[in-house]
N, C-alpha and C positions, 0 to 999 in steps of 0.2 A: 302088485307091486312089490320088489324086493325091500327088504327092510332097508337097505341104503339108500334106496329111490325115495323111500316113502319120508325117510330122515330128511332129504335134501327137499322134495316137496313139502314137507311140512315148514320148513325154515323160511321158504318163499313166502310170506304171508299173500303178498299182491301175486295174481297168477302172472306169469311170463307173457302171455296172450290173451286180449280181451277183445273180442268181437261183438258188436252190436248191432243189429238193425241192419245189416249190410245188405244192399239191394245193387244188382247190376242189371243193363239190359243192352242188348245189340239190336239197336232200332225197336221192333215192336217184340222182339222177344225177350221178356225176363227169364233172366237164366238164375241170379238170386233173390230170392223174396222175404227177405228178412231174417236172416242169418245171425244166429247168438250161439257163442263158443267161448269157453275159456281153458286154457291150458295153462296147468302149474309146471314150473321147475323141474326137469328132471323125468317130467310125463311122456311115455308113447302114445298119441292117439291115432289110430288108424280111420281114413275114413273111405268108406265103401258105397256103393251105389252103380245104378245103372250108368250106360253112356248117356251124357246130357244133362245128368242130374246136376250140374254147377260144381262139381268137385273140385275140377283141376281151375276152374275161373276163380273160387272162393282162393284158393291156395296162392293163386298170381296174383289176387287181391292183397295177402298178406305181406307180401315183397313189394307191394307196387307196380307189379309190371302191369297191373290192369287198374285203370280208375273204377273207384265206385262212384255209384249216383247218390245213394244215401247212406247214413249210416258211419260208424267209424271202428276202427282197428288199434288197437295198443299193441306195441312189442317192446317189452321191457318197461312199460311207463311211457312210452314217446308215440304219439300220434302218427300212424304211419303215413307218409305222403302229404299231409295237410296239418294246417294251423288254423286252430278255431279263434277266429277272432269277431266278437260280440258273439251271435248268433249264428254267423256265415262261416264256412269252411271255405279257407284259401290255399290252394295248392304250392304246396312248397317248391323252391326251385329245382333244378334237375342236379345240383350240385348237394343241397341239401339233404333229397331222396338218396343219393349216392350214398351220403354219410351214414343216413339210418340203414342201408342195408349191408354195412360191416358187420352188422350183429346177426345178420341171417344167411344162411348157406343154404343154396338150393340145386335139386338135382333132378335134370328133365329127364323123358323119353328117352329123347336123342343126347348123345354124348357130348356133342359141340364141343370135341377137343378140338385143338389147332393142328391141323396134319402137320404142317412143317416145324412145328416144335417138337420134341421128345419128351417124354412122358415126365422127367424132370423140370424142364422150361414148363411146360404146361401148369403144373403145380406153385412153380415159385414166380408165375408172371404176375399174378395179383396183388402176393404179398409185398414184393417189391416195386411194381410199376402203380397201385394204387395206395398199399399200407405203406409204404416208404420203409418197409424193414429192410435190414443191413441184409445183402449177399448172404451172407455167411451164416447168419441167423435163419434165413428162408430155407436155404439147401439141406440144413442140419434137421429142419423141421419135416420139410419135403421127405427125408431120408425115413424118419421114424413113421409118419402115416403110410409110405408105400410098405415098410414093413406091418403097419397095422390092417392094412388091405390086402397083405398075403401077395405083394408084387415087389419085393426089394431088389429083385434081381432084374427090373424090368425098366431101370431109372433111365437108361440111354436108348431105349427101344422109340420107334417112332408108333404113332397110333395104327399106321395100316400093319403092322405086324403082331398086333394084338387080336385078341377074341373080342367077340362085342363085350362080354361079361367082364374079360379084363380092362375093356375101354370103360365101361362103366364105374368099374372099382377106383380106377383113375378118376374120375368125374367126382367120385366120392371123395377122395383123397384132397382133389383141388377145391372142393367147397369146405373141406375142413382145415385147409391152409390159414384162414384167415379166422381161425379159432371163434366161429361162430357161436352165439348163446341157442338159436334155434338153426334146427335144418329141417328144409321143407323138402320132400322127395314126392314128385310128379309123375304115379306110375313107372318107377324104374325097371321095371323089369318088361315092359309091353313090347321092348323094340328087339328084345332077344330070343334067341333059340330056345327052345324048352330045356335042351339040356344045361343051358349056360346060366339059367334063372336062379340056382341053387347055390351058385357061388354069391352073387351079388345080394341076396336075401340073408345068407351066412354073415355075410360083412356087416349087415346092417342091424341083426341080431346082435352083433359084439357093440356095435355102438348104443344099443338100446342096453344093454346090460351096465354098458359105462355110465349109464344116468346122463346122457346127451339128449335135450329136450328135441321131442321128434313129430312131425305132422306128416302122414303118411298116406298119400291117397294111391291104392292098390287093388288089384281083384283078386290078391293073395292071400285065399281066405286061411291057409295054413300059418304064413307070417303072422295074421292078425291074433291068432288063436295064441301064439307061441309068444310075440314079443309086445304085443299091446297092454299098456294099463287101462283104454279105454277104446271102443269101438262107435264109431259115429256112422250112421247110415243117413244117406241125403237121397232125397227123390224129386224130382220137378221144383230144384230150386230152394227147397226146405229142407232143415234138419227133422227128419221124421222121428229117429230112435237113436238114443245112447246110452252107454252103461258099460260095465265089466262085457268082456270078452264071452266069459261062461253066460251072462244073462243072454247078451244081443246074440252071440252065435249058436247057442243052445237050445234058448227058449224065447226066442223075439215075442215082442207083443203087438205090434202091427202088422197088420197082412201085408201092406209093401214090402215090408223087412223080410215075413216069412216067404212071401212070391220068388224074392229075388235071392235069398238064401237056397230055396228050393232045387235051384241051377246046379248047386254045387254038390247037390248029395249023391 
């Protein structure tokens, strides 16, 4: 972690994200089996693991796109999706959950851009329609974000005229437009052709260097090595191992971690 990021992380005595004993099942298939994880402000955590290990499900629980069966998740000190009344958890209203999501941006495998809107219109849609920003303020910030992701000349283009890598960078700008405290990335390069992966990872590295708190589910070992402050390895619904990239990626302690990483050597 850089000196600036260490100072930012140390300044936040309370972790930005706290997950405790998170369980999730689909019918008889128990996908998450008691996940515990903390993420400090300005920390970049990369979650690795084989398909079916529960990585994306856990990420979606953080944003309450999936209900948990047990446990809890706090983001910025607030329990996501539920309120504890006595000893029982009660689901919040859709409006209350939407309010909580204002602090959380998410980028998915698919770009999910509105095809009938220009790049600029895609980015300003949520700040104006949901967060009630002025149109002038939203447009000004959208142009700043497009410059940040290297697409300042594409404001008036439609998604169909962009490459997959460009569309994903627009999706990142759109997620950043609401000024989230936390960014979640769910395998953001998995739907891209190999030659387009680098441009998206470069944008994400820049965001990491700027101190944005990020949780990234990915198979990109190089990104984990270069940009992560901590690597978490999940398998079969458990956190098997976690630590600094130089420890987990170079000298993994658990046999499952070693077996997984051996595929990339």
